[in-house]
PDB file of N, CA, C and O in Angstrom:
ATOM      1  N   VAL A   1       2.609   3.355  13.282  1.00  0.00           N
ATOM      2  CA  VAL A   1       1.364   4.170  13.940  1.00  0.00           C
ATOM      3  C   VAL A   1       0.302   3.743  13.164  1.00  0.00           C
ATOM      4  O   VAL A   1       0.469   3.639  11.948  1.00  0.00           O
ATOM      5  N   VAL A   2      -1.038   3.411  13.800  1.00  0.00           N
ATOM      6  CA  VAL A   2      -2.140   3.020  13.462  1.00  0.00           C
ATOM      7  C   VAL A   2      -3.045   4.142  13.673  1.00  0.00           C
ATOM      8  O   VAL A   2      -2.844   4.832  14.672  1.00  0.00           O
ATOM      9  N   GLY A   3      -3.996   4.434  12.906  1.00  0.00           N
ATOM     10  CA  GLY A   3      -5.069   5.273  12.943  1.00  0.00           C
ATOM     11  C   GLY A   3      -6.572   5.069  12.327  1.00  0.00           C
ATOM     12  O   GLY A   3      -6.760   4.356  11.340  1.00  0.00           O
ATOM     13  N   CYS A   4      -7.614   5.757  12.999  1.00  0.00           N
ATOM     14  CA  CYS A   4      -8.880   5.124  12.284  1.00  0.00           C
ATOM     15  C   CYS A   4     -10.031   6.451  12.822  1.00  0.00           C
ATOM     16  O   CYS A   4     -10.071   7.044  13.900  1.00  0.00           O
ATOM     17  N   ASN A   5     -10.754   6.576  11.786  1.00  0.00           N
ATOM     18  CA  ASN A   5     -11.924   7.576  12.642  1.00  0.00           C
ATOM     19  C   ASN A   5     -13.514   7.179  11.395  1.00  0.00           C
ATOM     20  O   ASN A   5     -13.423   6.629  10.297  1.00  0.00           O
ATOM     21  N   GLU A   6     -14.111   7.411  11.706  1.00  0.00           N
ATOM     22  CA  GLU A   6     -15.422   7.038  11.208  1.00  0.00           C
ATOM     23  C   GLU A   6     -15.263   6.684   9.151  1.00  0.00           C
ATOM     24  O   GLU A   6     -15.981   5.852   8.595  1.00  0.00           O
ATOM     25  N   LYS A   7     -14.226   7.506   8.419  1.00  0.00           N
ATOM     26  CA  LYS A   7     -14.594   7.883   7.332  1.00  0.00           C
ATOM     27  C   LYS A   7     -12.972   6.823   6.651  1.00  0.00           C
ATOM     28  O   LYS A   7     -12.676   6.559   5.486  1.00  0.00           O
ATOM     29  N   SER A   8     -12.392   6.530   7.693  1.00  0.00           N
ATOM     30  CA  SER A   8     -10.659   5.931   6.885  1.00  0.00           C
ATOM     31  C   SER A   8     -10.348   5.330   7.956  1.00  0.00           C
ATOM     32  O   SER A   8     -11.019   5.206   8.980  1.00  0.00           O
ATOM     33  N   PHE A   9      -8.993   4.834   7.643  1.00  0.00           N
ATOM     34  CA  PHE A   9      -7.821   4.183   8.701  1.00  0.00           C
ATOM     35  C   PHE A   9      -6.550   4.294   8.051  1.00  0.00           C
ATOM     36  O   PHE A   9      -6.490   4.210   6.824  1.00  0.00           O
ATOM     37  N   TRP A  10      -5.601   4.462   8.703  1.00  0.00           N
ATOM     38  CA  TRP A  10      -4.797   4.508   8.115  1.00  0.00           C
ATOM     39  C   TRP A  10      -3.362   3.612   9.040  1.00  0.00           C
ATOM     40  O   TRP A  10      -3.397   3.232  10.210  1.00  0.00           O
ATOM     41  N   VAL A  11      -2.330   3.488   8.164  1.00  0.00           N
ATOM     42  CA  VAL A  11      -1.163   2.870   8.901  1.00  0.00           C
ATOM     43  C   VAL A  11       0.157   3.773   8.406  1.00  0.00           C
ATOM     44  O   VAL A  11       0.149   4.327   7.307  1.00  0.00           O
ATOM     45  N   GLU A  12       1.048   3.845   9.129  1.00  0.00           N
ATOM     46  CA  GLU A  12       2.171   4.647   9.249  1.00  0.00           C
ATOM     47  C   GLU A  12       3.790   4.045   9.371  1.00  0.00           C
ATOM     48  O   GLU A  12       3.641   3.286  10.329  1.00  0.00           O
ATOM     49  N   ASP A  13       4.726   3.968   9.119  1.00  0.00           N
ATOM     50  CA  ASP A  13       5.826   3.705   9.628  1.00  0.00           C
ATOM     51  C   ASP A  13       7.042   4.325   9.112  1.00  0.00           C
ATOM     52  O   ASP A  13       7.031   4.715   7.945  1.00  0.00           O
ATOM     53  N   ASN A  14       8.052   4.463   9.801  1.00  0.00           N
ATOM     54  CA  ASN A  14       9.352   5.331   9.438  1.00  0.00           C
ATOM     55  C   ASN A  14      10.260   4.411   8.663  1.00  0.00           C
ATOM     56  O   ASN A  14      11.457   4.626   8.856  1.00  0.00           O
ATOM     57  N   GLY A  15       9.980   3.491   7.879  1.00  0.00           N
ATOM     58  CA  GLY A  15      10.872   2.602   7.284  1.00  0.00           C
ATOM     59  C   GLY A  15      11.903   3.329   6.210  1.00  0.00           C
ATOM     60  O   GLY A  15      12.334   4.481   6.152  1.00  0.00           O
ATOM     61  N   GLU A  16      12.130   2.048   5.309  1.00  0.00           N
ATOM     62  CA  GLU A  16      13.190   2.882   4.050  1.00  0.00           C
ATOM     63  C   GLU A  16      11.985   3.621   3.098  1.00  0.00           C
ATOM     64  O   GLU A  16      12.421   4.484   2.337  1.00  0.00           O
ATOM     65  N   GLY A  17      10.414   3.360   3.055  1.00  0.00           N
ATOM     66  CA  GLY A  17      10.027   4.268   2.347  1.00  0.00           C
ATOM     67  C   GLY A  17      10.114   3.636   0.810  1.00  0.00           C
ATOM     68  O   GLY A  17      10.792   2.609   0.792  1.00  0.00           O
ATOM     69  N   MET A  18       9.551   4.043  -0.539  1.00  0.00           N
ATOM     70  CA  MET A  18       9.516   3.657  -1.669  1.00  0.00           C
ATOM     71  C   MET A  18       9.843   5.032  -2.434  1.00  0.00           C
ATOM     72  O   MET A  18       9.939   6.196  -2.047  1.00  0.00           O
ATOM     73  N   THR A  19      10.003   4.267  -3.958  1.00  0.00           N
ATOM     74  CA  THR A  19       9.964   5.179  -4.699  1.00  0.00           C
ATOM     75  C   THR A  19       8.473   5.656  -5.384  1.00  0.00           C
ATOM     76  O   THR A  19       7.629   4.768  -5.503  1.00  0.00           O
ATOM     77  N   GLN A  20       8.184   6.809  -5.762  1.00  0.00           N
ATOM     78  CA  GLN A  20       7.033   6.733  -6.902  1.00  0.00           C
ATOM     79  C   GLN A  20       6.793   5.556  -7.569  1.00  0.00           C
ATOM     80  O   GLN A  20       5.747   4.911  -7.497  1.00  0.00           O
ATOM     81  N   TRP A  21       7.897   5.239  -8.308  1.00  0.00           N
ATOM     82  CA  TRP A  21       7.637   4.274  -9.299  1.00  0.00           C
ATOM     83  C   TRP A  21       7.242   3.018  -8.865  1.00  0.00           C
ATOM     84  O   TRP A  21       6.466   2.314  -9.510  1.00  0.00           O
ATOM     85  N   GLN A  22       7.812   2.653  -7.643  1.00  0.00           N
ATOM     86  CA  GLN A  22       7.587   1.569  -6.530  1.00  0.00           C
ATOM     87  C   GLN A  22       5.893   1.683  -6.178  1.00  0.00           C
ATOM     88  O   GLN A  22       5.109   0.808  -6.546  1.00  0.00           O
ATOM     89  N   VAL A  23       5.533   2.717  -5.526  1.00  0.00           N
ATOM     90  CA  VAL A  23       4.608   3.030  -5.237  1.00  0.00           C
ATOM     91  C   VAL A  23       3.303   2.677  -6.530  1.00  0.00           C
ATOM     92  O   VAL A  23       2.225   2.227  -6.142  1.00  0.00           O
ATOM     93  N   ASP A  24       3.547   2.937  -8.062  1.00  0.00           N
ATOM     94  CA  ASP A  24       2.792   2.990  -8.993  1.00  0.00           C
ATOM     95  C   ASP A  24       2.759   1.398  -9.270  1.00  0.00           C
ATOM     96  O   ASP A  24       1.675   0.906  -9.583  1.00  0.00           O
ATOM     97  N   LYS A  25       3.812   0.638  -9.177  1.00  0.00           N
ATOM     98  CA  LYS A  25       3.846  -0.724  -9.653  1.00  0.00           C
ATOM     99  C   LYS A  25       3.141  -1.729  -8.335  1.00  0.00           C
ATOM    100  O   LYS A  25       2.706  -2.866  -8.517  1.00  0.00           O
ATOM    101  N   MET A  26       3.155  -1.109  -7.199  1.00  0.00           N
ATOM    102  CA  MET A  26       2.944  -2.095  -6.009  1.00  0.00           C
ATOM    103  C   MET A  26       1.602  -2.630  -6.065  1.00  0.00           C
ATOM    104  O   MET A  26       1.418  -3.224  -5.003  1.00  0.00           O
ATOM    105  N   TYR A  27       0.653  -2.695  -6.746  1.00  0.00           N
ATOM    106  CA  TYR A  27      -0.839  -3.628  -6.926  1.00  0.00           C
ATOM    107  C   TYR A  27      -0.764  -4.523  -8.219  1.00  0.00           C
ATOM    108  O   TYR A  27      -1.598  -5.372  -8.532  1.00  0.00           O
ATOM    109  N   ASP A  28       0.721  -4.094  -9.132  1.00  0.00           N
ATOM    110  CA  ASP A  28       0.539  -5.325 -10.347  1.00  0.00           C
ATOM    111  C   ASP A  28       1.039  -6.516  -9.752  1.00  0.00           C
ATOM    112  O   ASP A  28       2.046  -6.812  -9.108  1.00  0.00           O
ATOM    113  N   LYS A  29      -0.177  -7.229 -10.246  1.00  0.00           N
ATOM    114  CA  LYS A  29       0.214  -8.572 -10.352  1.00  0.00           C
ATOM    115  C   LYS A  29       1.634  -9.636 -10.396  1.00  0.00           C
ATOM    116  O   LYS A  29       2.331  -9.908 -11.374  1.00  0.00           O
ATOM    117  N   PHE A  30       1.749 -10.043  -9.176  1.00  0.00           N
ATOM    118  CA  PHE A  30       3.614 -10.561  -9.639  1.00  0.00           C
ATOM    119  C   PHE A  30       4.382  -9.474  -9.086  1.00  0.00           C
ATOM    120  O   PHE A  30       5.487  -9.931  -8.794  1.00  0.00           O
ATOM    121  N   TYR A  31       4.292  -7.931  -8.735  1.00  0.00           N
ATOM    122  CA  TYR A  31       5.400  -7.495  -8.483  1.00  0.00           C
ATOM    123  C   TYR A  31       6.053  -7.980  -6.947  1.00  0.00           C
ATOM    124  O   TYR A  31       5.571  -8.422  -5.904  1.00  0.00           O
ATOM    125  N   LYS A  32       7.226  -7.682  -7.368  1.00  0.00           N
ATOM    126  CA  LYS A  32       7.651  -7.525  -5.869  1.00  0.00           C
ATOM    127  C   LYS A  32       8.555  -6.554  -5.796  1.00  0.00           C
ATOM    128  O   LYS A  32       9.260  -6.592  -6.805  1.00  0.00           O
ATOM    129  N   GLY A  33       8.886  -5.633  -5.012  1.00  0.00           N
ATOM    130  CA  GLY A  33       9.735  -4.822  -5.148  1.00  0.00           C
ATOM    131  C   GLY A  33      11.308  -5.231  -4.380  1.00  0.00           C
ATOM    132  O   GLY A  33      12.164  -4.351  -4.294  1.00  0.00           O
ATOM    133  N   ASN A  34      11.469  -6.092  -4.055  1.00  0.00           N
ATOM    134  CA  ASN A  34      12.639  -6.656  -3.491  1.00  0.00           C
ATOM    135  C   ASN A  34      12.491  -8.134  -4.067  1.00  0.00           C
ATOM    136  O   ASN A  34      11.629  -8.872  -3.590  1.00  0.00           O
ATOM    137  N   SER A  35      13.305  -8.554  -5.059  1.00  0.00           N
ATOM    138  CA  SER A  35      13.416 -10.251  -5.674  1.00  0.00           C
ATOM    139  C   SER A  35      13.873 -10.753  -4.810  1.00  0.00           C
ATOM    140  O   SER A  35      13.566 -11.945  -4.842  1.00  0.00           O
ATOM    141  N   ASN A  36      14.593 -10.472  -3.829  1.00  0.00           N
ATOM    142  CA  ASN A  36      15.364 -11.258  -2.912  1.00  0.00           C
ATOM    143  C   ASN A  36      14.429 -11.713  -1.850  1.00  0.00           C
ATOM    144  O   ASN A  36      14.822 -12.626  -1.125  1.00  0.00           O
ATOM    145  N   LYS A  37      13.334 -11.243  -1.667  1.00  0.00           N
ATOM    146  CA  LYS A  37      12.285 -11.723  -0.723  1.00  0.00           C
ATOM    147  C   LYS A  37      11.652 -12.957  -1.182  1.00  0.00           C
ATOM    148  O   LYS A  37      11.666 -13.145  -2.398  1.00  0.00           O
ATOM    149  N   GLU A  38      11.081 -13.863  -0.409  1.00  0.00           N
ATOM    150  CA  GLU A  38      10.087 -14.747  -0.524  1.00  0.00           C
ATOM    151  C   GLU A  38       9.126 -14.190  -1.092  1.00  0.00           C
ATOM    152  O   GLU A  38       9.106 -12.967  -1.231  1.00  0.00           O
ATOM    153  N   GLY A  39       8.026 -15.081  -1.581  1.00  0.00           N
ATOM    154  CA  GLY A  39       6.768 -14.744  -1.731  1.00  0.00           C
ATOM    155  C   GLY A  39       6.386 -14.415  -3.253  1.00  0.00           C
ATOM    156  O   GLY A  39       7.329 -14.360  -4.042  1.00  0.00           O
ATOM    157  N   PHE A  40       4.897 -14.156  -3.810  1.00  0.00           N
ATOM    158  CA  PHE A  40       5.046 -14.317  -5.255  1.00  0.00           C
ATOM    159  C   PHE A  40       4.535 -12.894  -5.632  1.00  0.00           C
ATOM    160  O   PHE A  40       4.363 -12.770  -6.845  1.00  0.00           O
ATOM    161  N   GLY A  41       4.296 -11.971  -5.006  1.00  0.00           N
ATOM    162  CA  GLY A  41       4.102 -10.774  -5.301  1.00  0.00           C
ATOM    163  C   GLY A  41       2.488 -10.576  -5.794  1.00  0.00           C
ATOM    164  O   GLY A  41       2.133  -9.742  -6.627  1.00  0.00           O
ATOM    165  N   ILE A  42       1.781 -11.325  -5.243  1.00  0.00           N
ATOM    166  CA  ILE A  42      -0.004 -11.395  -5.385  1.00  0.00           C
ATOM    167  C   ILE A  42      -0.634 -10.890  -4.494  1.00  0.00           C
ATOM    168  O   ILE A  42      -1.813 -10.727  -4.807  1.00  0.00           O
ATOM    169  N   TRP A  43      -0.230 -10.373  -2.940  1.00  0.00           N
ATOM    170  CA  TRP A  43      -1.142 -10.145  -2.065  1.00  0.00           C
ATOM    171  C   TRP A  43      -1.499  -8.785  -2.338  1.00  0.00           C
ATOM    172  O   TRP A  43      -2.716  -8.626  -2.437  1.00  0.00           O
ATOM    173  N   LEU A  44      -0.775  -7.720  -2.494  1.00  0.00           N
ATOM    174  CA  LEU A  44      -1.439  -6.688  -2.890  1.00  0.00           C
ATOM    175  C   LEU A  44      -2.203  -6.383  -3.666  1.00  0.00           C
ATOM    176  O   LEU A  44      -3.123  -5.578  -3.528  1.00  0.00           O
ATOM    177  N   PHE A  45      -1.820  -7.192  -4.886  1.00  0.00           N
ATOM    178  CA  PHE A  45      -3.204  -7.232  -6.080  1.00  0.00           C
ATOM    179  C   PHE A  45      -4.239  -7.603  -5.598  1.00  0.00           C
ATOM    180  O   PHE A  45      -5.221  -6.865  -5.680  1.00  0.00           O
ATOM    181  N   LEU A  46      -4.320  -8.820  -4.971  1.00  0.00           N
ATOM    182  CA  LEU A  46      -5.528  -9.155  -4.079  1.00  0.00           C
ATOM    183  C   LEU A  46      -6.158  -8.114  -3.306  1.00  0.00           C
ATOM    184  O   LEU A  46      -7.345  -7.867  -3.522  1.00  0.00           O
ATOM    185  N   VAL A  47      -5.388  -7.346  -2.261  1.00  0.00           N
ATOM    186  CA  VAL A  47      -5.938  -6.503  -1.589  1.00  0.00           C
ATOM    187  C   VAL A  47      -6.841  -5.429  -2.352  1.00  0.00           C
ATOM    188  O   VAL A  47      -7.998  -5.163  -2.029  1.00  0.00           O
ATOM    189  N   LYS A  48      -6.035  -4.768  -3.569  1.00  0.00           N
ATOM    190  CA  LYS A  48      -6.358  -3.632  -4.567  1.00  0.00           C
ATOM    191  C   LYS A  48      -7.595  -4.253  -4.779  1.00  0.00           C
ATOM    192  O   LYS A  48      -8.562  -3.544  -4.500  1.00  0.00           O
ATOM    193  N   ARG A  49      -7.839  -5.397  -5.200  1.00  0.00           N
ATOM    194  CA  ARG A  49      -8.937  -5.901  -6.084  1.00  0.00           C
ATOM    195  C   ARG A  49     -10.176  -5.789  -5.047  1.00  0.00           C
ATOM    196  O   ARG A  49     -11.105  -5.131  -5.516  1.00  0.00           O
ATOM    197  N   VAL A  50     -10.394  -6.290  -3.734  1.00  0.00           N
ATOM    198  CA  VAL A  50     -11.102  -6.407  -2.714  1.00  0.00           C
ATOM    199  C   VAL A  50     -11.609  -4.666  -2.577  1.00  0.00           C
ATOM    200  O   VAL A  50     -12.760  -4.239  -2.677  1.00  0.00           O
ATOM    201  N   LEU A  51     -10.706  -4.101  -2.393  1.00  0.00           N
ATOM    202  CA  LEU A  51     -11.136  -2.350  -2.169  1.00  0.00           C
ATOM    203  C   LEU A  51     -11.720  -1.969  -3.437  1.00  0.00           C
ATOM    204  O   LEU A  51     -12.623  -1.137  -3.353  1.00  0.00           O
ATOM    205  N   ASP A  52     -11.446  -2.343  -4.474  1.00  0.00           N
ATOM    206  CA  ASP A  52     -12.339  -1.865  -5.822  1.00  0.00           C
ATOM    207  C   ASP A  52     -13.509  -2.353  -5.732  1.00  0.00           C
ATOM    208  O   ASP A  52     -14.457  -1.620  -6.012  1.00  0.00           O
ATOM    209  N   LEU A  53     -13.754  -3.788  -5.296  1.00  0.00           N
ATOM    210  CA  LEU A  53     -15.103  -4.087  -5.461  1.00  0.00           C
ATOM    211  C   LEU A  53     -16.247  -3.505  -4.537  1.00  0.00           C
ATOM    212  O   LEU A  53     -17.438  -3.434  -4.842  1.00  0.00           O
ATOM    213  N   TYR A  54     -15.640  -3.089  -3.307  1.00  0.00           N
ATOM    214  CA  TYR A  54     -15.831  -2.335  -2.273  1.00  0.00           C
ATOM    215  C   TYR A  54     -16.086  -0.816  -2.638  1.00  0.00           C
ATOM    216  O   TYR A  54     -16.773   0.002  -2.026  1.00  0.00           O
ATOM    217  N   LYS A  55     -15.557  -0.701  -3.471  1.00  0.00           N
ATOM    218  CA  LYS A  55     -15.210   1.079  -3.864  1.00  0.00           C
ATOM    219  C   LYS A  55     -14.690   1.942  -2.663  1.00  0.00           C
ATOM    220  O   LYS A  55     -15.021   3.087  -2.355  1.00  0.00           O
ATOM    221  N   TRP A  56     -13.904   1.205  -2.138  1.00  0.00           N
ATOM    222  CA  TRP A  56     -13.228   1.846  -1.341  1.00  0.00           C
ATOM    223  C   TRP A  56     -12.162   2.650  -1.816  1.00  0.00           C
ATOM    224  O   TRP A  56     -11.789   2.232  -2.912  1.00  0.00           O
ATOM    225  N   LYS A  57     -11.378   3.864  -1.338  1.00  0.00           N
ATOM    226  CA  LYS A  57     -10.150   4.187  -2.066  1.00  0.00           C
ATOM    227  C   LYS A  57      -8.661   4.033  -1.110  1.00  0.00           C
ATOM    228  O   LYS A  57      -8.630   4.041   0.121  1.00  0.00           O
ATOM    229  N   ILE A  58      -7.608   3.911  -1.925  1.00  0.00           N
ATOM    230  CA  ILE A  58      -6.513   3.561  -1.369  1.00  0.00           C
ATOM    231  C   ILE A  58      -5.570   4.630  -1.716  1.00  0.00           C
ATOM    232  O   ILE A  58      -5.369   4.975  -2.880  1.00  0.00           O
ATOM    233  N   GLN A  59      -4.860   5.270  -0.463  1.00  0.00           N
ATOM    234  CA  GLN A  59      -3.735   6.206  -1.072  1.00  0.00           C
ATOM    235  C   GLN A  59      -2.624   5.725  -0.301  1.00  0.00           C
ATOM    236  O   GLN A  59      -2.697   5.284   0.846  1.00  0.00           O
ATOM    237  N   VAL A  60      -1.509   5.847  -1.061  1.00  0.00           N
ATOM    238  CA  VAL A  60      -0.186   5.278  -0.285  1.00  0.00           C
ATOM    239  C   VAL A  60       0.768   6.993  -0.273  1.00  0.00           C
ATOM    240  O   VAL A  60       0.647   7.815  -1.181  1.00  0.00           O
ATOM    241  N   VAL A  61       1.343   7.123   0.522  1.00  0.00           N
ATOM    242  CA  VAL A  61       2.160   8.031   0.244  1.00  0.00           C
ATOM    243  C   VAL A  61       3.749   7.665   1.075  1.00  0.00           C
ATOM    244  O   VAL A  61       3.856   7.233   2.223  1.00  0.00           O
ATOM    245  N   SER A  62       4.668   7.922   0.298  1.00  0.00           N
ATOM    246  CA  SER A  62       5.912   7.293   0.559  1.00  0.00           C
ATOM    247  C   SER A  62       7.157   8.128   0.448  1.00  0.00           C
ATOM    248  O   SER A  62       7.188   8.799  -0.584  1.00  0.00           O
ATOM    249  N   GLU A  63       7.783   8.206   0.930  1.00  0.00           N
ATOM    250  CA  GLU A  63       9.540   9.196   0.821  1.00  0.00           C
ATOM    251  C   GLU A  63      10.270   8.037   1.391  1.00  0.00           C
ATOM    252  O   GLU A  63      10.071   7.298   2.355  1.00  0.00           O
ATOM    253  N   ARG A  64      11.354   8.143   0.297  1.00  0.00           N
ATOM    254  CA  ARG A  64      12.667   7.155   0.428  1.00  0.00           C
ATOM    255  C   ARG A  64      13.514   7.548   1.977  1.00  0.00           C
ATOM    256  O   ARG A  64      13.826   8.673   2.366  1.00  0.00           O
ATOM    257  N   GLN A  65      13.724   6.363   2.601  1.00  0.00           N
ATOM    258  CA  GLN A  65      14.082   6.808   4.052  1.00  0.00           C
ATOM    259  C   GLN A  65      13.409   7.787   4.978  1.00  0.00           C
ATOM    260  O   GLN A  65      14.021   8.436   5.826  1.00  0.00           O
ATOM    261  N   LYS A  66      12.373   7.841   4.808  1.00  0.00           N
ATOM    262  CA  LYS A  66      11.492   8.404   5.616  1.00  0.00           C
ATOM    263  C   LYS A  66      10.085   7.958   6.303  1.00  0.00           C
ATOM    264  O   LYS A  66       9.433   8.315   7.284  1.00  0.00           O
ATOM    265  N   GLY A  67       9.952   6.897   5.170  1.00  0.00           N
ATOM    266  CA  GLY A  67       8.838   6.079   5.813  1.00  0.00           C
ATOM    267  C   GLY A  67       7.436   5.622   4.853  1.00  0.00           C
ATOM    268  O   GLY A  67       7.684   5.859   3.670  1.00  0.00           O
ATOM    269  N   THR A  68       6.605   5.273   4.967  1.00  0.00           N
ATOM    270  CA  THR A  68       5.263   5.282   4.028  1.00  0.00           C
ATOM    271  C   THR A  68       3.926   5.641   5.003  1.00  0.00           C
ATOM    272  O   THR A  68       4.032   5.944   6.192  1.00  0.00           O
ATOM    273  N   LYS A  69       2.842   5.561   4.378  1.00  0.00           N
ATOM    274  CA  LYS A  69       1.482   6.259   4.988  1.00  0.00           C
ATOM    275  C   LYS A  69       0.678   5.614   4.006  1.00  0.00           C
ATOM    276  O   LYS A  69       0.653   6.051   2.856  1.00  0.00           O
ATOM    277  N   VAL A  70      -0.190   4.302   4.456  1.00  0.00           N
ATOM    278  CA  VAL A  70      -1.379   4.095   3.606  1.00  0.00           C
ATOM    279  C   VAL A  70      -2.621   4.180   4.408  1.00  0.00           C
ATOM    280  O   VAL A  70      -2.893   3.967   5.590  1.00  0.00           O
ATOM    281  N   ILE A  71      -3.316   4.583   3.313  1.00  0.00           N
ATOM    282  CA  ILE A  71      -4.891   5.265   4.006  1.00  0.00           C
ATOM    283  C   ILE A  71      -5.859   4.601   3.305  1.00  0.00           C
ATOM    284  O   ILE A  71      -5.668   4.432   2.101  1.00  0.00           O
ATOM    285  N   ILE A  72      -6.644   4.279   3.706  1.00  0.00           N
ATOM    286  CA  ILE A  72      -8.108   3.529   3.320  1.00  0.00           C
ATOM    287  C   ILE A  72      -9.322   4.090   3.496  1.00  0.00           C
ATOM    288  O   ILE A  72      -9.979   3.931   4.524  1.00  0.00           O
ATOM    289  N   GLU A  73      -9.668   4.731   2.578  1.00  0.00           N
ATOM    290  CA  GLU A  73     -11.122   5.431   2.825  1.00  0.00           C
ATOM    291  C   GLU A  73     -12.404   4.554   2.315  1.00  0.00           C
ATOM    292  O   GLU A  73     -12.557   3.924   1.268  1.00  0.00           O
ATOM    293  N   PHE A  74     -13.353   4.761   3.544  1.00  0.00           N
ATOM    294  CA  PHE A  74     -14.549   3.754   3.265  1.00  0.00           C
ATOM    295  C   PHE A  74     -15.596   5.089   2.385  1.00  0.00           C
ATOM    296  O   PHE A  74     -15.877   6.190   2.857  1.00  0.00           O
ATOM    297  N   VAL A  75     -15.915   4.664   1.320  1.00  0.00           N
ATOM    298  CA  VAL A  75     -16.587   5.734   0.561  1.00  0.00           C
ATOM    299  C   VAL A  75     -18.026   4.909   0.033  1.00  0.00           C
ATOM    300  O   VAL A  75     -18.861   5.502  -0.650  1.00  0.00           O
TER     301      VAL A  75
END
């Protein structure tokens, strides 16, 4: 599910979700939630840096076995 309004946009899924520990670590440089997957774990670190430059806020709400919602607010 994707939505937007004049102040924010959000993306929501009903996937496996994340623990709070994973949510807290997800912007760490080179962090990979699943080491069996390809990649370097840098993209979310870069996304967070860009959001910080624009002073936009990001909120991640996730629950295991229920899904994740990511909200980006334009400030």
